N, C-alpha and C positions, 0 to 999 in steps of 0.2 A: 940182198933186202933191195925191196925196191920202191920206190917214191907213188906214194897216193896220196892224191890231194880230188880230198873226199868236199863232193856240196851237201848241205845237210839242208835238211826240207820237215816241215813239219814241229813234232817237240823237240829234233835234233837242232834247228836250227839257233833255239834258246841257248849253246852248246858255245858260241858263238858269234859276236856281233859282226862280222867280215860273209856268217855263215856258210864258209869250209875253214875247213884243216890241213895241213899237210901232217901225214903219218907214216914211216916206215916198217914196210912187211913185209915177213920173212917167208917167203915166200910166193907164188904167182897166180891163186886162186881165189876168188871171192872166198873159201870160208879162209882162209889167211888172213883174209884180213876183216874178215868178221874176227878171228881168234888177240886180231890183232888189236880189236874196239873193245873187247870182252875186259884186256886186259890194262889196256887204258882207260877208259873208262871209270871207274871206279878209284885212281889214283890222281886224276886232273879234274873232274867232275865227280866226286865224291856224294851229292846228295842226286846226284842222275837219275834216273829207274832203269839200269842195265839192262835188266830183263825185254824192254822194250825191243834189243839187239836181236831178240832172237825171235822177233815178227816180223822183220822190218824185211823188205826187198832192196836189191843195189838196180845199178842200171849204170848203163855205159850212153852214150847219146844215140845210140839207136835201138837196145833193146832191156828190157828186163835182165841181171845175168842171175847163173842157179850159183849152190855154192861153187859145185867144179868146176864150169866155166874160169876161164883164165881172166887175170885183168887188160885191162884196155893197154897196148902201145903206150900208148899216151898216158897214162895215169892219172885221166879222171873220169870219177865215178860217183855216183848220188848216192847219199843212202834215202831212202821211201819207208813211212813207220806205215801202219796199217792207220785205214783211217775210214769213216761210219760217216753216213747219211744218211737220210730219212724225207 
């Protein structure tokens, strides 16, 4: 299990006033983090639009991460929901 500190942006920032949550992830990839969130969201925040997770990106301090990428050693990851503008 890997401890991840997830910074929350956009619609996800409504989940916690601190705009950050800590969670344990079984495995070491972004895909594993996405799966952990997929399981946690309906339990901890049942009213949240969990489908938004499928379209959100993850990033470390340097770059956007893909599902096959390893989670950063320091465990700090941001979740970035899709945005639109005009």
